[in-house]
N, C-alpha and C positions, 0 to 999 in steps of 0.2 A: 642643133639648138644650144646656144648662147648657156654655158654652165657657169650659174651666179652661186654665191656662198655671201650670207652677210653675217659677219660679225657683230656682237653687240657684247660690252659688259655685264649688262644684266644684273645690274645693281640698285638703281634709284627704283625701279619698278616693285621690286622686293620692299622697300621702305618706308618708302615717300606715297602717302596717300593722293596728293595731287597728279603723280606720275600716274599712279595705278590706275586712276578715275581716267586720265587720258590715254594711256597706253596700257591696257589692263592685261594684254598678251603680253605685253613686250614692245619694245622700239623695234626688233627686227621682227618680229610677228609681223606686224603692220607694215614694215618694208617688204615683207616676203608676199604680203598682200599686192603690194603695187607691181613689183618686177614678177611676178609670179604669174600674171596675166600674159607675158612676152615669152619669157626665159625659163628656162628650167633652175628649180633655188633650192637650195638645202641654209640651214642656220648651224650658227657656232656661236658660245658663250664663254666668257671668261672661266666657269668654275668648273667646266667639262675638262677631262683629261685632255694634256696638250692643248688647253685651252680650245677644243674643236677643232682644230687646225693641224691635224697630223700630215706626212708627208702624203700621204694617197689623198687626203681632202683636198691640198693644194695641189696635187699634181690633176687632181679631175675639176678643178676650179678656171674659168676663164675670166670672171673678174669678183673681186673681191668688196664688197662695201664693207666699211667700219666705222663702227660709232662706240665711241668710249668719253670718259668723263672725270670720276672719281677714282680709280683704279688703273691709269695709265702705268703706275709703279709696278703693278702686281703681273704685269704681263711678261714672261721670262724671255729673257735677251735671245734664247735658244729659236724660240719661235718666232721673235721680229727678225731675227737673222735667216731663218727659213722661208720667209714671206718677202723680205727684202731679196732673197736670190732669185723667187720663181718673178718676182715684178721685171727682173734684169732678163730674166727669161724669156718674158714676153705677158705673163699675166697683168690684167687693168686691175686699177685699183683705183677705187672711189672711196674719200674720207669725206665724212660729214662731220659737220658742226664741231663740237669741242674735240674731233679727233683730230684737230690742229695739233692737238697736244702729245700726240700718241707715241711711242717709243719710234714706230714705225717710218710716222711723217717725219719726224724729225731726224731720223737717220738719212732717210731719202734726200732730207734738203738740204742738211750739215748746218742749219741754221737753230735759234731757238723756239722759231713759230711763234713768238709771244705777242701779244697783241694788250689794245685796251677793249675791256667789255664792261656794261652794265645789264642789269638784270630790274626792267623798270615797266616792261608789259605795255610799252610803246612801239608803234607800225614800224614797219621798214617796205622801203622799195629798191627791189632789187633792177639796173636799168642794165638791158641786153646792150650791149657796149659790141657785140660780135656777130652781126644780126645774120650772117651768112655763115655762121658756125653750125655743123650738124648736131651739136648737141642743145640750141635753141630752139629745132627745126618745131615749128606751131605753136612758140611760146607767144611772139609778140613782142612789143617793144620794153615791156618791163614786167616784174610782178609785185603784186601789193600783198603786203601780210599784214592782217590787224595786230598781230602782236608777236616780236620777235626778240629774242636776247639783242643787245648792239654790239655789234663787235666794229672796234673803231681802229685807224692807223697811226700809229705805222705797225704795221702787220709783218716782223719780220722773218720773209721768205726770200727765197731768191725772186730774179724777175721773171715771171712766168713764161713759158714759153708760147703763149696763147690765152689773153684775160678773155673773160666772157661776160662776167657780171661785175658791176660797180652798185653798192649799196649805198642808200642815202637814211639818216635817220633825222627825228624831228629835233634832236639837240645840234646838227648840223655835222655830225662825223657821218664818214665815209667811211668806205672797206672795199678790198679785192674780193668778194665774193663768191667769185668763180673762177678758178683758175686752171690752166694744163699743165703739165709737165711730163718730160718725155726721162725715162731714166734708163738705160741698157734699150731692149727691147720693149720696154714697158711703156704705157700711156698713163698718168694718174691723174684724176680731178678731183680737185677741193669744192667744197660745196659746201656755204654756210648754213643755210636752215635747217633749224633741227631741235632747237632748246626743248628740253622735255617735259616739261609743262604747257608747251603750246601747241597750236597743232598743226604745223606745218607739214607735215608728212602727209596729212587730208587732203590737203591744198592739189588741185588737180594741174597747175602747171609746175609747180614744183616736183609732182608725180611724173610731169611729161619730161622735165628736167634729167631727173635722176634714170627715166627707162632710155633717154636718147643714150645718155652719158655712158651706160652700160654697152650699148650698140656701138658707141666710139672707141671705148676702152676696151675692148676685146680684141685678141691678138689677131694678128693677119698672120697669114701662110707664110711670112719670111723669119727663115730661120734665124737662129741666134750665129752671129759671125765666128767663125774659129780663132781663137786668142792662143798666143805663146811660140813658139818656134816654128820657122815657117822655112821648110827646106828649097821653098819657089820652084818655078815650073819650067819647062822646057817649052818655048815661044818659038822655036824653029818651025 
């Protein structure tokens, strides 16, 4: 069974009544409910020792989900480097919503990962632009969300290896809201929905995408290549 660790900074839920009402046990626990139906799940949060991401935890993680917003700078660089190395080794990484500004995503992308945003309670439509991709299996042509924070272009990321969703908003903005990247042996999926005061993680199609992404991003049996001095081999 695929082993999933769900990381959440877990700050909004402790201080903001609207977030507490929407996710009373924390965003990580709602995601654990979603993913735990199909996979082995554990959670980790910012204020735990080593942010809950010890070497042992990461070694036993096939796919890491990441949600952060107001405390990106509090994540220790040593932990970021630890996660980065695991991704290069083959661990899958799913970055959700405002995790686009996390240290780990920016390190993997090599760019600012900045964007336009507006929190106005309006709707969003995520168009499926890669209908044969495993991440969108069973999703259909689009996902409609009654409320979601507007994220708009330009999104300062490298060109995705695969573009999965493009979102459209009532103000005419568009956004690359589902993107696949490959780094080393690891696969990364960025997925935009998940503002802390909206119910996106209760939406069945959003849940389906996240579960599909876990399956897609999970490591394969392919080993990481050998690097460094190579003596060569006798091919006679």
